[in-house]
C-alpha positions as CSV (number, residue, x, y, z in Angstrom):
1,X,0.0,0.0,0.0
2,X,1.2,3.5,-0.9
3,X,1.7,6.4,1.5
4,X,-1.5,8.1,0.4
5,X,-3.6,5.0,1.2
6,X,-1.9,4.6,4.5
7,X,-2.4,8.3,5.4
8,X,-6.1,8.0,4.5
9,X,-6.5,5.0,6.8
10,X,-4.9,6.9,9.7
11,X,-7.1,10.0,9.1
12,X,-10.2,7.8,8.8
13,X,-9.3,6.1,12.1
14,X,-9.2,2.6,10.4
15,X,-5.9,1.5,11.9
16,X,-5.0,-0.9,14.7
17,X,-2.1,-0.7,17.1
18,X,-0.2,-3.5,18.7
19,X,2.5,-3.3,21.4
20,X,4.5,-6.3,22.6
21,X,7.0,-6.6,25.4
22,X,9.6,-9.0,24.3
23,X,12.5,-10.3,26.3
24,X,15.0,-7.8,24.9
25,X,12.8,-5.4,22.9
26,X,9.5,-3.6,23.2
27,X,7.9,-3.2,19.7
28,X,4.9,-1.4,18.4
29,X,3.3,-1.9,15.0
30,X,0.5,0.2,13.4
31,X,-1.5,-1.6,10.7
32,X,-3.9,-0.1,8.1
33,X,-7.4,-1.2,7.1
34,X,-5.8,-4.1,5.1
35,X,-4.0,-5.3,8.2
36,X,-0.6,-4.5,6.8
37,X,2.1,-2.7,8.9
38,X,2.4,1.0,8.0
39,X,4.5,2.3,10.9
40,X,6.5,0.9,13.8
41,X,8.7,1.8,16.8
42,X,10.9,0.0,19.2
43,X,12.7,0.2,22.6
44,X,15.6,-2.0,23.7
45,X,15.5,-3.3,27.3
46,X,16.9,-6.1,29.3
47,X,16.0,-8.1,32.3
48,X,18.0,-8.0,35.5
49,X,19.1,-10.8,37.8
50,X,18.6,-9.4,41.3
51,X,18.5,-11.3,44.6
52,X,18.2,-14.6,42.7
53,X,15.3,-13.4,40.6
54,X,15.0,-12.5,36.9
55,X,13.0,-9.2,36.8
56,X,12.1,-5.9,35.2
57,X,11.2,-2.9,37.2
58,X,7.9,-0.9,36.9
59,X,10.0,2.0,35.7
60,X,11.5,-0.2,33.0
61,X,8.0,-1.1,31.8
62,X,6.6,2.4,31.6
63,X,9.6,4.3,30.3
64,X,10.0,1.5,27.8
65,X,6.4,1.6,26.5
66,X,6.4,5.4,26.4
67,X,9.6,5.5,24.4
68,X,8.4,2.8,22.1
69,X,5.1,4.6,21.4
70,X,6.9,7.9,20.7
71,X,9.3,6.2,18.3
72,X,6.2,4.9,16.4
73,X,4.5,8.3,16.5
74,X,7.7,9.9,15.1
75,X,7.6,7.3,12.3
76,X,4.0,8.2,11.5
77,X,4.9,11.9,11.4
78,X,8.0,11.3,9.2
79,X,6.1,9.1,6.7
80,X,2.7,10.7,6.5
81,X,3.1,14.2,8.1
82,X,0.4,13.4,10.7
83,X,0.4,13.9,14.5
84,X,-1.1,10.6,15.7
85,X,-4.1,11.3,17.9
86,X,-6.1,8.1,17.8
87,X,-6.3,4.6,16.3
88,X,-9.3,2.3,15.5
89,X,-8.3,-0.4,18.0
90,X,-5.4,-1.2,20.3
91,X,-3.9,-4.3,22.0
92,X,-1.1,-5.1,24.4
93,X,1.0,-8.3,24.4
94,X,4.0,-9.5,26.4
95,X,6.1,-12.5,27.5
96,X,3.8,-15.1,29.0
97,X,3.5,-16.4,32.6
98,X,5.3,-14.9,35.6
99,X,4.1,-13.3,38.8
100,X,3.0,-9.7,39.6
101,X,1.0,-9.5,42.9
102,X,-0.6,-6.2,43.9
103,X,-2.4,-5.1,47.0
104,X,-5.6,-3.1,47.3
105,X,-3.7,0.2,46.8
106,X,-2.4,-1.1,43.5
107,X,1.2,-1.4,44.8
108,X,3.4,-4.2,43.5
109,X,4.2,-6.4,46.6
110,X,7.4,-8.1,45.3
111,X,9.5,-7.5,42.2
112,X,8.1,-8.9,39.0
113,X,9.1,-12.6,38.7
114,X,9.4,-13.3,35.0
115,X,8.9,-16.5,33.0
116,X,12.7,-17.0,33.1
117,X,12.8,-18.0,36.8
118,X,13.0,-21.7,37.8
119,X,12.3,-21.1,41.5
120,X,9.0,-22.9,42.0
121,X,9.9,-26.5,41.7
122,X,8.3,-27.7,44.9
123,X,5.0,-25.9,44.1
124,X,5.0,-27.2,40.6
125,X,5.4,-30.8,41.7
126,X,2.7,-30.6,44.4
127,X,0.2,-28.8,42.1
128,X,0.8,-31.3,39.3
129,X,0.0,-34.1,41.7
130,X,-3.1,-32.3,43.0
131,X,-4.5,-31.5,39.6
132,X,-3.1,-34.5,37.6
133,X,-2.1,-31.8,35.1
134,X,1.3,-30.3,34.2
135,X,1.9,-27.1,36.0
136,X,5.2,-25.6,34.7
137,X,7.4,-23.5,37.0
138,X,6.8,-20.4,34.9
139,X,3.0,-20.4,35.5
140,X,1.6,-17.8,37.8
141,X,-0.2,-20.3,40.0
142,X,3.2,-22.1,40.7
143,X,4.7,-18.7,41.7
144,X,1.7,-18.0,44.0
145,X,1.8,-21.4,45.7
146,X,5.6,-21.3,46.1
147,X,5.3,-18.0,47.8
148,X,2.8,-19.6,50.2
149,X,5.0,-22.5,50.8
150,X,7.9,-20.1,51.4
151,X,5.8,-18.3,54.0
152,X,6.2,-15.0,52.2
153,X,4.6,-12.2,54.1
154,X,3.1,-10.5,51.1
155,X,0.7,-13.3,50.2
156,X,-1.9,-12.3,52.8
157,X,-2.1,-8.8,51.2
158,X,-2.7,-9.9,47.6
159,X,-5.7,-8.2,45.9
160,X,-4.7,-9.1,42.3
161,X,-2.1,-11.3,40.6
162,X,-1.4,-10.9,36.9
163,X,1.0,-11.2,34.0
164,X,2.9,-8.4,32.4
165,X,0.5,-7.6,29.5
166,X,-2.6,-7.9,31.8
167,X,-0.9,-5.4,34.2
168,X,-0.3,-2.9,31.4
169,X,-3.9,-3.4,30.1
170,X,-5.2,-2.9,33.6
171,X,-3.4,0.4,34.0
172,X,-4.5,1.6,30.5
173,X,-8.2,0.6,30.8
174,X,-9.0,-0.2,34.5
175,X,-10.1,-3.7,33.4
176,X,-8.8,-6.8,35.1
177,X,-8.9,-9.1,32.1
178,X,-6.6,-11.4,30.2
179,X,-6.7,-13.2,26.8
180,X,-7.4,-16.9,27.3
181,X,-4.0,-17.8,25.7
182,X,-2.1,-16.4,28.6
183,X,-4.8,-17.0,31.1
184,X,-3.8,-20.6,30.3
185,X,-0.3,-19.6,31.4
186,X,-1.6,-18.6,34.8
187,X,-3.9,-21.5,35.6
188,X,-5.3,-24.5,33.7
189,X,-8.2,-23.8,31.3
190,X,-11.4,-25.7,30.6
191,X,-11.5,-25.3,26.9
192,X,-15.2,-26.4,26.8
193,X,-16.1,-23.3,28.8
194,X,-13.3,-20.9,27.8
195,X,-12.6,-20.3,31.4
196,X,-10.4,-21.4,34.3
197,X,-10.9,-25.0,35.3
198,X,-13.4,-24.7,38.1
199,X,-12.7,-28.2,39.6
200,X,-9.0,-27.2,39.9
201,X,-9.9,-23.8,41.3
202,X,-11.9,-25.5,44.0
203,X,-9.0,-27.9,44.8
204,X,-6.6,-25.0,45.1
205,X,-8.9,-23.0,47.4
206,X,-9.3,-26.0,49.6
207,X,-5.5,-26.6,49.6
208,X,-4.7,-23.1,50.9
209,X,-7.8,-22.7,53.1
210,X,-5.8,-23.6,56.3
211,X,-3.7,-20.5,55.8
212,X,-6.7,-18.3,56.4
213,X,-6.2,-15.8,53.5
214,X,-9.0,-13.3,52.9
215,X,-9.1,-14.0,49.2
216,X,-10.3,-16.9,47.0
217,X,-8.4,-17.7,43.8
218,X,-10.9,-16.3,41.3
219,X,-11.1,-13.0,43.3
220,X,-7.4,-12.3,42.6
221,X,-7.0,-13.4,39.0
222,X,-7.9,-11.6,35.8
223,X,-11.1,-12.6,33.9
224,X,-10.3,-14.8,30.9
225,X,-11.5,-13.5,27.5
226,X,-11.4,-15.0,24.0
227,X,-10.3,-13.1,20.9
228,X,-12.9,-10.6,19.7
229,X,-14.5,-10.0,23.2
230,X,-14.7,-6.5,24.6
231,X,-11.8,-5.8,26.9
232,X,-12.6,-2.1,27.7
233,X,-11.3,1.2,26.2
234,X,-8.3,3.3,26.7
235,X,-9.1,5.7,29.6
236,X,-8.0,9.3,30.0
237,X,-5.5,8.2,32.6
238,X,-4.3,5.4,30.3
239,X,-3.8,7.7,27.3
240,X,-1.7,10.1,29.4
241,X,0.3,7.1,30.7
242,X,1.0,5.8,27.2
243,X,1.5,9.1,25.3
244,X,3.5,11.6,27.5
245,X,2.9,14.4,24.9
246,X,-0.9,14.2,25.6
247,X,-1.9,14.0,22.0
248,X,-3.4,10.5,22.2
249,X,-7.2,10.5,22.8
250,X,-9.1,8.2,25.1
251,X,-11.9,5.9,24.2
252,X,-10.0,3.6,21.9
253,X,-11.4,0.0,22.0
254,X,-9.0,-2.5,23.3
255,X,-8.8,-6.2,22.6
256,X,-8.0,-8.8,25.3
257,X,-4.3,-8.6,26.2
258,X,-2.4,-11.7,25.0
259,X,0.8,-13.5,25.6
260,X,3.6,-13.8,23.1
261,X,2.7,-17.4,22.3
262,X,-0.8,-16.4,21.3
263,X,0.3,-13.4,19.2
264,X,3.0,-15.7,17.6
265,X,0.2,-18.1,16.5
266,X,-1.8,-15.2,15.0
267,X,1.3,-13.7,13.3
268,X,2.0,-17.0,11.6
269,X,-1.7,-17.9,10.9
270,X,-1.3,-21.0,13.1
271,X,-4.5,-20.9,15.1
272,X,-6.4,-23.7,13.3
273,X,-6.3,-27.4,14.3
274,X,-3.2,-29.3,13.0
275,X,-1.2,-26.2,12.5
276,X,1.9,-25.2,14.4
277,X,4.6,-22.6,14.8
278,X,8.0,-22.3,16.3
279,X,9.0,-19.0,17.9
280,X,12.7,-18.8,18.3
281,X,14.3,-15.8,20.1
282,X,15.5,-15.4,23.7
283,X,13.4,-18.5,24.4
284,X,12.1,-21.0,21.9
285,X,8.8,-22.8,21.9
286,X,6.7,-24.9,19.5
287,X,2.9,-24.6,19.6
288,X,0.8,-27.3,18.1
289,X,-3.0,-26.9,17.9
290,X,-4.4,-30.3,18.9
291,X,-7.2,-32.4,17.5
292,X,-7.8,-33.9,20.9
293,X,-6.5,-34.1,24.5
294,X,-3.2,-35.8,25.1
295,X,-3.4,-39.3,26.7
296,X,-1.7,-38.1,29.9
297,X,0.1,-35.0,31.4
298,X,3.8,-34.5,30.7
299,X,6.1,-32.3,32.7
300,X,7.8,-31.3,29.4
301,X,4.5,-30.1,27.7
302,X,2.5,-27.1,28.6
303,X,-1.2,-27.2,27.8
304,X,-2.4,-23.8,26.7
305,X,-4.8,-22.4,24.1
306,X,-5.0,-20.3,21.0
307,X,-6.5,-16.7,21.5
308,X,-9.8,-18.2,20.5
309,X,-9.6,-21.0,23.0
310,X,-8.5,-24.1,21.0
311,X,-6.3,-26.6,22.9
312,X,-2.6,-26.2,22.2
313,X,0.4,-28.3,23.3
314,X,3.5,-26.2,23.9
315,X,7.1,-27.5,24.1
316,X,8.9,-24.5,25.7
317,X,12.6,-24.1,26.3
318,X,13.8,-21.1,28.4
319,X,17.0,-20.8,26.3
320,X,17.6,-20.2,22.7
321,X,19.6,-17.3,21.2
322,X,21.1,-15.6,24.3
323,X,24.3,-17.7,24.3
324,X,24.5,-17.7,20.5
325,X,24.3,-13.9,20.4
326,X,27.0,-13.7,23.0
327,X,29.3,-15.8,20.8
328,X,28.5,-13.5,17.8
329,X,29.4,-10.5,19.9
330,X,32.8,-12.1,20.6
331,X,33.4,-12.2,16.8
332,X,32.3,-8.6,16.6
333,X,34.9,-7.6,19.3
334,X,37.5,-9.5,17.4
335,X,36.7,-7.7,14.1
336,X,36.7,-4.3,15.8
337,X,40.1,-5.2,17.5
338,X,41.4,-5.8,14.0
339,X,40.3,-2.4,12.9
340,X,37.2,-3.5,10.9
341,X,33.9,-1.8,10.8
342,X,31.2,-4.3,11.8
343,X,27.7,-4.5,10.2
344,X,25.8,-6.8,12.6
345,X,23.4,-8.0,9.9
346,X,26.3,-9.0,7.7
347,X,28.1,-10.6,10.7
348,X,25.1,-12.7,11.7
349,X,24.4,-13.7,8.1
350,X,28.0,-14.7,7.4
351,X,28.2,-16.8,10.6
352,X,24.8,-18.4,10.1
353,X,25.5,-19.4,6.5
354,X,28.9,-20.7,7.6
355,X,27.0,-23.2,9.8
356,X,25.5,-24.8,6.7
357,X,29.0,-25.8,5.6
358,X,29.5,-27.8,8.8
359,X,29.3,-31.5,9.3
360,X,25.6,-32.7,9.7
361,X,26.5,-34.0,13.2
362,X,28.6,-30.9,14.1
363,X,31.8,-32.9,13.9
364,X,31.3,-34.2,17.5
365,X,31.1,-30.8,19.1
366,X,28.5,-30.2,21.9
367,X,27.0,-27.1,23.4
368,X,24.4,-26.2,26.1
369,X,23.0,-22.7,25.7
370,X,21.6,-22.6,29.2
371,X,22.0,-18.9,29.9
372,X,19.2,-19.3,32.5
373,X,17.7,-22.4,34.2
374,X,16.1,-25.0,31.9
375,X,13.0,-26.7,33.1
376,X,12.8,-29.0,30.1
377,X,15.9,-30.9,31.2
378,X,15.7,-30.2,34.9
379,X,18.1,-27.3,35.6
380,X,17.3,-24.5,38.1
381,X,20.3,-22.4,37.1
382,X,22.0,-21.5,33.9
383,X,25.5,-22.5,32.9
384,X,26.3,-21.9,29.1
385,X,28.8,-24.7,28.2
386,X,30.7,-25.7,25.1
387,X,32.4,-29.1,25.0
388,X,34.6,-31.0,22.6
389,X,36.9,-34.0,22.6
390,X,40.4,-34.3,21.1
391,X,38.8,-36.2,18.2
392,X,36.2,-33.5,17.4
393,X,36.4,-31.5,14.2
394,X,36.8,-28.1,15.7
395,X,36.3,-25.4,13.0
396,X,34.2,-22.3,12.5
397,X,31.5,-24.1,10.4
398,X,31.0,-26.9,13.0
399,X,31.2,-24.4,15.9
400,X,28.4,-22.3,14.4
401,X,26.3,-25.3,13.5
402,X,26.6,-26.6,17.1
403,X,25.5,-23.2,18.5
404,X,22.5,-23.2,16.2
405,X,21.6,-26.9,16.9
406,X,21.7,-26.4,20.7
407,X,19.2,-23.5,20.4
408,X,16.6,-26.2,19.5
409,X,17.9,-29.0,21.7
410,X,15.7,-28.7,24.8
411,X,12.6,-27.9,22.8
412,X,13.2,-31.1,20.7
413,X,12.9,-33.1,24.0
414,X,9.3,-32.0,24.3
415,X,8.5,-32.4,20.6
416,X,9.7,-36.0,20.7
417,X,6.9,-36.8,23.2
418,X,4.2,-35.2,21.0
419,X,5.3,-36.8,17.7
420,X,6.5,-40.2,19.0
421,X,4.4,-41.0,22.0
422,X,1.2,-39.0,21.3
423,X,1.2,-39.4,17.4
424,X,0.3,-35.7,17.1
425,X,-0.1,-34.6,13.4
426,X,0.8,-31.3,11.9
427,X,-0.2,-30.1,8.5
428,X,1.7,-26.8,8.6
429,X,4.6,-25.7,10.7
430,X,5.8,-22.1,10.5
431,X,8.9,-20.4,12.0
432,X,9.3,-16.9,13.3
433,X,11.6,-14.9,15.5
434,X,15.3,-13.9,15.5
435,X,16.6,-17.4,14.6
436,X,15.0,-17.1,11.1
437,X,16.2,-13.6,10.1
438,X,19.0,-15.0,8.1
439,X,17.2,-16.5,5.1
440,X,17.2,-20.3,4.9
441,X,19.5,-21.1,7.8
442,X,17.5,-21.4,10.9
443,X,14.6,-22.6,8.8
444,X,16.6,-25.5,7.4
445,X,18.0,-26.5,10.8
446,X,14.5,-26.4,12.3
447,X,13.2,-28.6,9.4
448,X,15.9,-31.1,10.0
449,X,15.3,-30.9,13.8
450,X,11.6,-31.8,13.5
451,X,11.9,-33.8,10.3
452,X,9.0,-31.8,8.7
453,X,8.7,-29.0,6.2
454,X,9.0,-25.5,7.7
455,X,7.6,-22.4,6.2
456,X,8.6,-18.8,6.9
457,X,6.3,-15.9,5.9
458,X,7.5,-12.7,4.4
459,X,6.0,-11.0,7.5
460,X,7.8,-13.3,10.0
461,X,10.0,-10.4,11.2
462,X,6.9,-8.4,12.2
463,X,6.4,-10.8,15.1
464,X,4.1,-10.5,18.1
465,X,3.5,-6.8,17.9
466,X,1.9,-7.4,14.5
467,X,0.0,-10.4,15.9
468,X,-1.6,-8.3,18.7
469,X,-2.4,-5.6,16.2
470,X,-4.3,-8.2,14.2
471,X,-6.2,-9.2,17.3
472,X,-7.1,-5.6,17.8
473,X,-8.2,-5.4,14.2
474,X,-10.3,-8.5,14.6
475,X,-12.1,-7.0,17.6
476,X,-13.5,-4.1,15.5
477,X,-13.5,-5.5,11.9
478,X,-14.9,-9.0,12.3
479,X,-18.2,-9.8,10.7
480,X,-21.1,-11.4,12.5
481,X,-20.1,-15.0,13.4
482,X,-16.6,-14.7,11.7
483,X,-14.0,-16.9,13.5
484,X,-10.5,-15.7,14.1
485,X,-9.3,-18.5,11.8
486,X,-11.5,-17.3,8.9
487,X,-10.6,-13.6,9.5
488,X,-6.9,-14.5,9.3
489,X,-7.2,-16.7,6.2
490,X,-9.4,-14.3,4.2
491,X,-8.4,-10.8,5.4
492,X,-4.8,-11.1,6.4
493,X,-2.9,-14.0,4.8
494,X,-4.8,-14.7,1.6
495,X,-2.0,-13.2,-0.5
496,X,0.8,-13.7,1.9
497,X,4.2,-14.8,0.5
498,X,6.1,-17.6,2.2
499,X,8.9,-19.9,1.5
500,X,9.1,-23.6,2.5
501,X,12.1,-25.8,3.1
502,X,11.9,-29.6,3.4
503,X,14.1,-31.6,5.8
504,X,17.3,-33.0,4.3
505,X,18.0,-36.7,5.1
506,X,21.6,-36.0,6.0
507,X,20.5,-33.1,8.2
508,X,17.9,-35.2,10.0
509,X,20.4,-37.9,10.7
510,X,23.0,-35.3,11.8
511,X,20.6,-33.6,14.2
512,X,19.5,-36.9,15.7
513,X,23.2,-37.8,16.3
514,X,23.7,-34.4,17.9
515,X,20.6,-35.0,20.2
516,X,22.1,-38.4,21.2
517,X,25.2,-36.6,22.4
518,X,23.1,-33.8,23.9
519,X,21.1,-36.2,26.1
520,X,24.1,-38.3,27.1
521,X,26.1,-35.2,28.0
522,X,23.5,-33.7,30.3
523,X,25.5,-35.1,33.2
524,X,28.4,-32.8,32.1
525,X,26.1,-29.8,32.2
526,X,24.7,-30.9,35.6
527,X,28.3,-31.1,36.9
528,X,29.0,-27.6,35.6
529,X,26.0,-26.3,37.6
530,X,27.0,-28.1,40.8
531,X,30.7,-27.4,40.6
532,X,31.9,-24.7,43.0
533,X,34.3,-23.3,40.4
534,X,31.3,-22.0,38.6
C-alpha cells in the first residue's frame, strides 16, 4: 500500500495498534485497514538478575512503552506528516507467565518474577499431583503457591495477581482481564467453557484454606476472555500514561491482552487445528494446535490455548539465542580489534551461513545454551557450556552449526513426546523470530530438527506486535459470526508470500546424532552447575 492510502487509513481512524513486550525489545506496530504494517517503533530493554530473581522494574516497563510509542509516533509523522491522535483499536501483548502480585492500593508487593525463573519446583510438583495436570514452574499459580510454601509475608495482602500484559492493560483501561491464551499460562483452562478449570480452582482454594487468607483464587485473577471479546477502552489516565505528549485521545477499543505465544500463533496464521509454529528468540517454543487431548500429562509439555480457545500443546525451552548472540558478539569484538567496521546483519548472516557448511553431526562438538535455568531438562540455574573432545572436528562451520543446533535441543525433547508418544499430526509448521532472520539457515535447521517441512512468511519479522495488532483489528472489523481462523485466512494471509524448506536426510540424521550426544552429555552440564568453580 502506498503512502497516500496509509495516510487515508490513519485519518479515517481505520488503523489498529499493537504493542508487545519481548524479552529484549518492546515493539509497536500500526496496521492499516488491510491489516498491513504502515509504521513501527521500538525500545531496547533487558531483564536483571537481582537477589536470585530475573526481573524488570515498573520504571523499565513504563519508560519502555512510552519511548516505544513515541518512536512509532515519530515514524508516522515522518512518513505521513500526521500527528497521531487516535487509532481504531489497540492491544497489548507480552512475555507469558510470571508473577506480579498487587495489594488493594495497586502497589506491587514483590519485584516482577518473570517466566525466566525456575524457583517454583516444589510448588510445581505438588500442584501437578493435586490437579493431575502439568503445572510448569513459569506459571503464575506455581509462583503463588511457592510464595505460600515459602511463608512469604506479602501473600496475605494480595488483591490481584497478573501477568505483564494484563498489568499494562489494567493500567490503561482499568479492566482486570486477560486473553485466554495467557490465562492458560496462569492456571489450567477448561476449553469447553473458555474459562479457568473450576474443579481445579476449588481444589486450590481447599488446599490453601488452612492459611486463612481473605481471598479466593478467582477473586485475585484476571477474567479470561477469548479473541474478539470486549476488553474495555483506553481511559483518559491510560492515554496520558502511554503518550506523554498528551496527543493520544481516550476511548480507543482494546482487545483482550495476550501472551507472546498467542500473538505468535496469530502472526503465523497458526490458530487452526493441525497447524503449528515455532517462535525462536531469547526463548524457543513450539505450539501445536491439537485435535484432541493428550493421553496423559507430561512435565515437558504445557497445555495452553489459542487466543480463540482451542487446545494447544507447547514445548517450551527457556533458552535459545542468548548464548548464541554472546558468541556472535565475541566475533564482533575480534573484528573491531582488527580495525574493521562491523555490520551486525552481515556478521550474523555470514556466521549463520557458515554453519550450513559444517558436518551434519557438528563434527562431534557439543553445546548447552543454558543462559538461565532450563526446566525441560531439569536445571534450576544457567551455565552456558561448550564441550569438545580431542577427536572432534573443531572449525568455524561446526562451531556455528553446534550453537544453532543447541538452540533447539531442549525444545526437541518435548516435541519427541508429541510426535512419537502421542502421534500428534501437523499439516503446517511455521517459523518466526530472530533465529529465522538469516534467510534459509534457521529454517533449514528447524526442518531437520523436526523432520518436517517448515515455512517462513515474508512478515515473519513483524512478530508478536503485528500479531496483537491483528487481534485488535479482529475486535473491530470481524463480521457477525466470523471466526479468528476465517478472519486471518481471508483478510490477512490470503496473498501472503512464504517460503518452505523440506528436511534433508543427512541433516535429519545429523541432528539426531547431535541429540544423542546432547542427552548423554546432560551429566556434564549438571556437573557444571553443581561445581563450586562455577
